[in-house]
C-alpha positions in Angstrom: 99.2 55.6 111.1 99.8 59.0 109.6 102.3 61.3 111.1 101.2 64.9 111.7 103.0 68.2 112.2 101.6 71.3 114.0 100.7 74.0 111.5 101.2 77.1 113.6 105.1 76.8 114.0 105.4 76.2 110.2 103.3 79.3 109.5 105.7 81.2 111.9 108.7 80.0 110.0 107.0 81.0 106.7 106.7 84.6 108.1 110.3 84.7 109.4 111.7 83.6 106.1 109.6 86.1 104.3 110.9 88.8 106.6 114.6 87.8 106.4 114.7 87.5 102.6 115.1 83.8 102.6 111.7 83.6 100.9 111.4 85.9 97.8 108.8 86.7 95.2 108.9 84.8 92.0 110.8 87.7 90.3 113.5 87.6 93.0 112.3 90.7 94.8 111.8 90.8 98.6 108.4 90.4 100.1 106.9 93.8 101.0 106.2 94.7 104.6 102.6 95.1 103.7 102.4 91.4 102.7 104.3 90.3 105.8 101.9 92.3 108.0 99.0 90.4 106.2 100.7 87.1 106.9 100.8 88.1 110.6 97.0 89.0 110.6 96.1 85.6 109.0 98.3 83.7 111.6 96.7 85.7 114.4 93.2 84.7 113.1 94.4 81.0 112.9 95.7 81.0 116.4 92.5 82.6 117.8 90.3 80.2 115.7 92.1 77.1 117.0 92.0 78.4 120.6 88.3 79.4 120.5 86.9 76.3 118.6 89.4 73.6 119.9 90.2 72.8 116.2 93.7 71.2 116.0 95.7 72.8 113.2 98.1 70.2 111.7 99.4 68.9 108.4 100.8 65.6 107.3 102.8 64.2 104.4 100.3 63.1 101.8 102.7 61.1 99.9 102.8 58.5 102.6 99.0 58.1 103.0 96.9 55.2 101.8 93.6 55.6 100.0 91.5 55.7 103.1 93.9 58.1 104.8 93.9 60.5 101.8 90.1 60.6 101.9 90.3 61.4 105.7 92.8 64.1 105.0 90.6 65.6 102.3 87.6 65.7 104.7 89.7 67.3 107.4 90.6 70.2 105.2 87.1 70.6 103.9 86.1 70.7 107.5 88.7 73.2 108.3 87.7 75.5 105.5 84.0 75.4 106.6 84.7 75.9 110.2 87.3 78.8 109.7 85.3 80.7 107.3 82.2 80.4 109.5 84.2 81.6 112.5 85.3 84.7 110.5 81.8 85.4 109.3 80.3 85.2 112.8 82.9 87.9 113.9 81.3 90.1 111.4 83.8 89.8 108.6 82.7 90.1 104.9 83.7 88.1 101.8 86.7 90.3 100.9 88.4 89.8 104.3 87.5 86.1 104.5 88.8 85.5 101.0 92.0 87.5 101.7 92.8 85.2 104.7 92.1 82.1 102.6 94.3 83.4 99.8 97.2 83.9 102.3 96.6 80.4 103.7 96.9 79.0 100.1 100.1 80.9 99.7 101.5 79.3 102.9 100.6 75.8 101.5 102.4 76.7 98.2 105.4 77.6 100.1 105.4 74.2 101.9 105.1 72.3 98.6 107.5 74.3 96.4 110.0 75.7 98.8 110.1 73.1 101.5 109.2 70.0 99.5 106.4 69.2 101.9 103.7 67.2 100.1 100.5 68.5 101.6 98.3 66.9 99.0 97.1 70.1 97.3 93.9 70.0 99.5 94.2 73.8 99.8 93.1 74.0 96.1 89.6 73.2 97.5 89.6 76.5 99.3 87.4 78.9 97.5 88.5 82.5 97.6 85.5 84.9 97.7 85.6 88.3 96.5 83.1 91.3 96.6 82.9 94.5 94.7 82.7 97.2 97.4 81.0 100.5 96.6 83.3 103.2 95.6 83.4 106.1 98.1 85.1 109.3 97.2 85.0 112.9 97.9 83.0 115.0 95.5 84.8 117.9 93.8 82.9 120.2 96.1 84.1 118.4 99.3 87.7 118.3 98.0 87.5 122.0 97.3 86.3 122.7 100.8 89.2 120.9 102.3 91.7 122.7 100.1 90.5 126.3 100.4 88.4 126.9 103.5 90.9 128.6 105.8 88.3 129.1 108.6 87.9 125.3 108.8 91.7 124.7 108.6 92.3 127.1 111.5 89.8 125.2 113.6 91.9 122.0 113.4 94.6 121.0 115.9 98.1 120.9 114.5 97.9 117.0 114.2 94.7 117.0 112.5 95.8 119.8 110.1 98.7 117.6 109.1 96.4 114.6 108.4 94.2 117.0 106.4 97.1 118.3 104.3 98.5 114.7 103.7 95.0 113.5 102.7 94.6 116.6 100.2 97.9 116.0 98.7 97.1 112.3 98.2 93.7 113.2 96.8 95.5 115.4 94.2 98.3 113.2 93.2 96.7 109.7 93.4 99.6 108.2 95.4 99.1 105.3 97.6 99.5 105.8 101.4 102.8 104.0 101.5 104.3 106.0 98.6 103.3 109.3 100.2 105.6 108.7 103.2 108.5 107.9 100.9 108.6 111.2 99.2 111.6 113.4 99.7 112.9 116.7 98.1 114.4 114.6 95.3 110.8 113.7 94.1 110.0 117.3 93.5 111.3 119.2 90.4 110.8 122.8 89.3 110.8 123.5 85.6 110.5 127.3 84.9 107.4 128.3 87.0 106.0 124.9 87.3 106.5 122.1 89.9 106.3 118.4 89.1 106.2 115.3 91.2 108.3 112.4 89.9 107.7 109.2 91.7 108.1 105.4 91.3 105.2 103.4 92.8 106.4 101.1 95.6 103.7 98.6 94.6 103.6 98.5 90.8 107.1 99.8 90.1 105.7 102.3 87.6 106.9 105.8 87.2 104.7 108.9 87.2 105.5 112.6 86.4 102.8 114.8 87.7 102.4 118.6 87.4 101.3 119.9 90.8 98.6 122.5 91.4 99.4 125.5 93.5 97.8 124.3 96.7 99.8 121.0 96.5 103.0 123.0 96.0 102.1 125.1 99.2 101.7 121.8 101.1 105.0 120.6 99.9 106.7 123.9 100.9 105.0 123.8 104.3 106.6 120.4 105.2 109.7 120.6 103.0 112.7 119.4 105.2 116.2 120.7 105.1 117.7 117.4 104.5 117.5 115.9 100.9 117.0 112.4 102.4 114.4 113.2 105.0 110.7 112.4 104.2 108.4 115.2 103.4 105.7 113.8 105.6 106.9 112.4 108.9 105.6 108.8 109.5 102.2 108.2 111.0 100.5 104.8 111.6 97.7 103.9 109.3 95.4 103.3 112.2 96.0 106.8 113.7 95.8 108.5 110.2 92.5 106.9 109.5 91.1 107.6 112.9 92.1 111.3 112.6 90.8 111.5 109.1 87.4 110.5 110.3 87.5 113.2 112.8 88.6 115.7 110.2 85.5 114.6 108.0 83.2 115.0 111.0 84.4 118.5 111.7 84.0 119.3 108.0 80.4 118.3 108.4 80.7 115.3 105.9 78.1 113.6 108.0 75.3 112.7 105.5 74.0 109.2 106.2 75.1 106.6 103.6 74.3 103.1 102.7 76.9 100.5 101.6 76.4 97.0 100.1 78.6 94.3 101.5 78.5 90.5 100.8 78.7 87.5 103.0 78.9 84.1 101.2 78.1 86.0 98.0 74.7 87.3 99.5 74.5 91.1 99.5 73.7 92.8 102.7 72.8 96.6 103.1 75.0 98.2 105.8 73.5 101.4 107.3 75.1 101.4 110.8 78.7 101.4 112.1 79.9 98.0 113.1 81.2 99.0 116.6 78.8 101.6 117.9 75.8 100.6 115.8 75.1 104.3 115.0 73.9 105.5 111.7 76.6 105.2 109.2 77.9 108.6 108.0 80.1 109.6 105.1 83.0 110.6 107.6 82.8 107.2 109.2 84.1 105.6 105.9 86.8 108.1 105.2 90.2 106.3 105.0 93.6 106.4 103.2 92.0 104.4 100.4 89.8 107.3 99.6 92.8 109.6 98.5 93.7 107.4 95.4 90.1 106.9 94.5 89.3 110.5 94.8 92.2 111.6 92.7 91.2 109.2 89.8 87.5 109.9 89.8 88.1 113.7 90.2 90.2 113.7 87.0 87.7 111.7 85.2 84.7 113.7 86.4 86.5 116.9 85.3 87.0 115.5 81.8 90.6 114.3 81.6 90.8 111.5 78.9 91.0 108.0 80.3 94.4 107.1 78.9 96.0 110.1 80.7 94.4 109.3 83.9 95.7 105.7 83.6 99.3 107.1 82.9 99.1 109.2 86.1 97.5 106.4 88.3 99.7 103.6 86.9 96.8 101.4 85.8 97.2 99.1 82.9 94.8 99.3 79.9 93.1 96.1 81.0 92.7 97.0 84.6 89.3 96.0 86.0 89.7 98.2 89.0 90.2 101.3 86.8 87.1 100.4 84.8 85.1 100.7 88.0 86.3 104.2 88.4 85.3 105.0 84.9 81.7 103.7 85.6 81.4 105.5 88.9 82.5 108.8 87.3 80.0 108.4 84.6 77.2 107.7 87.0 78.3 110.9 88.9 78.1 112.9 85.7 74.7 111.5 84.8 73.5 112.4 88.3 74.6 116.1 87.9 73.2 116.3 84.4 69.8 115.0 85.8 70.0 117.9 88.4 70.4 120.5 85.7 67.5 119.1 83.5 65.4 119.0 86.7 66.0 122.7 87.2 65.4 123.3 83.6 62.0 121.6 83.8 60.9 123.8 86.8 62.5 127.0 85.4 
């Protein structure tokens, strides 16, 4: 009779060892807080799934199983995969989120096998990690210009919303990730003659960037510049509050045009035209988030004609980056659309 061990306590230990530094990346670096947070989300989903469905989560030492027991174990994990993914899809999740959870669970199984010498049988290799290409949503140059220069709009915002707007504009101009923005200190800013530069090392990719700042970005820096050299330029704000406030800023800015987005479940495309919570018509402002900063910075530079290799250098993308190529295609589609508008006016002139 095969002996089983409860999975949840092992997953909790996996997270603890990631937090304390006992478990490291393959290159010896500590696991990032972002990754640890993702592990916790996956654990939360597993606990809720088990409680809601009554599915017992356990593992066993596959090296001690006979042929019949190995087949039984294989069927158990196939059943788990089907039930767990169905559970997430029924909650309204799409392929990227479901796939991310499965990928994290596979990471946990690799931890058991390679770091704890727990032979789980490699059944997790049967777990298919689905991915989807989500529509790129960015500010147009006109929308970005409005947020930068319209003082009447800026004065209509509360101090908290004005701060979120300034951080967002700074991110849309530099292409920094949300996490990198809140690590900036006075040491990251350097003045050379009459020009200001931002010098920064990406927390995620470890790549260095040296970016010349436009005047409005310099004004934002000076507005929030702390007296201490070690204090962050932008005081910390949770991602949830930032995104919620940003949506409110977008609504006040009248970025309320209805939009359609394509999402996938089990590889099948579905047109999304309403918000998931309120079921109201999906508007541009409803999809504004921290991710839009970096995407806007990259596409704006491309749309305004900066050569691709220079944009890659600023954004820290490699030459073979598939994600960067998506920005290039999007920018070209935007340019084509604007050219069509010009030709249309010419035809009716």
